[in-house]
C-alpha positions in Angstrom: 0.3 35.0 -8.2 2.6 37.9 -7.1 5.4 38.8 -9.6 8.8 36.7 -8.7 11.2 39.1 -7.2 14.0 37.6 -9.9 17.1 40.2 -8.5 16.6 38.1 -5.1 16.3 35.0 -6.5 19.4 34.8 -8.5 21.5 36.4 -5.6 20.5 33.5 -3.3 20.5 31.2 -6.1 24.3 32.7 -7.3 25.2 32.7 -3.1 24.6 29.1 -3.0 26.5 28.6 -6.0 29.4 30.2 -4.6 28.7 28.1 -1.5 29.0 24.8 -3.1 32.6 26.0 -5.0 30.4 26.5 -8.1 31.3 29.0 -10.7 28.2 29.7 -12.7 28.1 32.6 -15.5 25.6 35.0 -15.7 24.2 33.1 -19.0 23.8 29.9 -17.0 22.1 31.8 -13.3 19.8 33.5 -15.6 18.3 30.0 -17.4 18.1 28.0 -13.5 15.9 30.8 -13.0 14.2 30.8 -16.1 13.9 27.3 -15.3 12.4 28.2 -12.1 10.0 30.1 -13.2 8.7 28.0 -15.9 8.3 25.3 -13.1 6.3 27.9 -10.9 4.3 28.7 -13.8 2.9 25.4 -15.6 2.8 23.8 -11.3 -0.5 25.5 -11.5 -1.7 23.0 -13.8 0.5 20.3 -14.1 1.3 19.8 -10.3 5.6 19.4 -10.7 6.1 20.1 -7.2 4.5 20.2 -3.8 7.0 23.0 -3.2 5.6 26.1 -4.1 7.2 29.5 -2.3 10.2 30.5 -5.0 12.7 31.3 -2.7 12.3 27.3 -0.8 12.3 26.0 -4.4 16.0 27.8 -5.1 17.2 25.9 -2.2 15.0 22.2 -2.4 15.6 22.1 -6.4 17.9 24.3 -7.8 20.9 24.1 -4.9 20.1 20.5 -4.4 20.3 19.6 -7.5 23.3 21.7 -8.4 25.2 20.0 -5.0 25.6 16.7 -7.1 26.9 17.8 -10.2 30.3 17.1 -9.7 29.9 13.2 -9.2 29.6 14.0 -13.2 32.3 15.2 -13.8 33.6 13.4 -17.1 30.2 11.7 -18.0 28.9 12.2 -21.4 25.9 10.3 -22.0 23.3 10.7 -18.9 20.1 9.5 -18.3 17.7 10.8 -15.7 15.3 8.0 -14.5 11.6 9.4 -13.2 12.7 12.5 -14.6 9.6 14.6 -13.6 9.6 18.3 -13.5 13.5 18.2 -14.1 15.8 17.6 -11.5 18.8 16.8 -11.7 18.1 16.7 -15.5 17.3 20.3 -16.2 19.1 22.4 -13.9 22.5 18.9 -14.5 22.2 20.2 -18.7 22.0 23.9 -18.1 25.5 23.7 -16.0 27.1 21.1 -18.8 26.4 23.5 -21.3 29.2 25.8 -20.2 31.1 23.4 -17.8 30.9 19.8 -19.7 29.7 20.7 -23.6 30.4 17.3 -24.3 27.5 16.2 -22.3 24.6 14.7 -23.6 21.3 14.2 -21.4 18.2 12.1 -21.9 15.0 12.7 -19.2 12.8 9.7 -19.4 9.1 9.9 -17.6 6.2 8.1 -17.6 3.9 10.9 -17.1 3.6 12.9 -21.0 2.0 15.6 -19.1 5.9 15.6 -17.8 7.6 15.4 -20.6 5.2 17.5 -22.2 6.8 20.4 -20.2 10.5 18.6 -20.3 10.3 19.6 -23.9 9.1 23.0 -23.6 11.6 23.9 -21.1 14.3 22.5 -23.6 12.7 24.4 -26.6 12.5 27.8 -24.9 15.8 27.6 -22.5 17.5 26.3 -26.0 19.3 23.3 -24.2 20.2 21.0 -27.4 22.0 19.1 -25.2 18.9 17.1 -23.8 16.5 14.4 -25.3 13.0 13.5 -23.7 11.7 10.4 -23.6 8.0 9.4 -22.4 7.5 5.6 -21.4 8.7 3.1 -19.2 12.7 3.0 -18.7 12.2 -1.0 -18.8 10.7 -1.4 -22.0 12.9 1.1 -23.4 15.4 -0.1 -25.6 18.2 3.6 -26.0 20.5 3.6 -29.3 23.4 3.9 -27.2 24.2 3.0 -23.6 24.4 5.1 -21.0 28.0 6.0 -18.7 26.0 7.4 -16.2 22.4 6.6 -15.3 20.7 8.9 -12.7 17.5 9.7 -10.5 15.8 12.1 -8.0 13.2 10.4 -5.8 12.2 8.1 -8.2 12.1 4.1 -6.9 14.2 2.1 -4.0 17.3 1.3 -5.4 16.3 -2.2 -6.4 14.0 -1.1 -8.4 16.3 1.6 -10.3 19.0 -0.9 -11.0 16.5 -3.7 -12.1 14.3 -1.7 -14.4 17.3 0.3 -15.8 20.4 -1.4 -15.7 19.9 -2.7 -19.3 20.5 0.8 -20.2 24.1 1.5 -18.4 27.3 0.8 -20.7 29.7 -1.7 -19.3 32.1 0.0 -17.0 29.2 2.8 -16.2 27.9 4.1 -12.6 24.6 5.0 -11.5 24.4 7.5 -9.1 21.4 8.1 -7.1 19.8 11.4 -5.5 18.7 10.2 -2.0 18.0 11.5 1.4 18.9 10.3 4.6 21.7 7.1 3.7 18.8 4.6 2.3 21.1 1.5 4.3 18.3 -0.5 4.0 17.9 -0.4 0.3 21.4 -0.6 -0.4 21.1 -4.0 1.5 18.2 -5.3 -0.8 20.7 -4.6 -4.4 20.1 -7.1 -6.9 23.2 -9.7 -7.1 25.4 -8.2 -9.6 25.2 -4.8 -8.4 27.4 -3.2 -5.6 27.8 0.8 -4.2 31.1 2.3 -4.4 30.5 4.9 -2.7 28.1 7.0 -0.1 28.5 10.6 -0.2 27.0 13.4 1.8 26.3 16.3 0.1 25.4 19.6 1.9 22.6 21.6 0.2 23.1 25.7 1.3 20.3 26.4 4.0 18.7 23.3 3.5 18.5 21.8 6.9 18.2 18.2 5.8 20.7 14.9 4.8 21.4 14.3 1.1 23.5 11.4 -0.3 24.9 10.5 -3.3 24.8 6.4 -4.0 26.8 5.5 -6.4 26.6 1.9 -7.6 28.5 0.2 -10.3 28.4 -3.6 -11.4 30.4 -6.5 -9.6 33.0 -7.6 -11.7 34.0 -10.8 -11.6 
């Protein structure tokens, strides 16, 4: 595998963040690129992502996740369900260390090799705001409920809400990262839940639709 052009990838990431109106420090940019390097290294054995080209990974993984961070403004306890290789969770955690230091992020996945990778990333990048769980979210009982539960390419909205709704505090919300606006999935949401916003995202240099789906409990 040829060595990464770190300077070019960091410049690409910085330009993309600027296009998203995000002010990232040199430390944040470096941690995001270090995370990318770890993903590339572990991907050879653990198959974390089908995207192999580092420049495409900057767009489809880092910038795609960074485009969503404004939706987490003010959040303090966040759960990333089906965290996989750490998207959006690790990206959100790196951003939040400086931008929102009160935020604590828990990541859960059923696949042990993925949570082993996330634990390694946490250690190597010094992400003290992250905790990692292995298991099925529908069986997990958290010590405290979460004010935001998020996922990216995890499951249909109906399943996402049904499996993890017991972990959401009263007044909390789900934030699902989706591609094309999932109108049919929204129509199949279980009773007691409603979509408060479908927010179109514009990811720099990504020629594909991206949407955030914000879901809350219905109030009687």
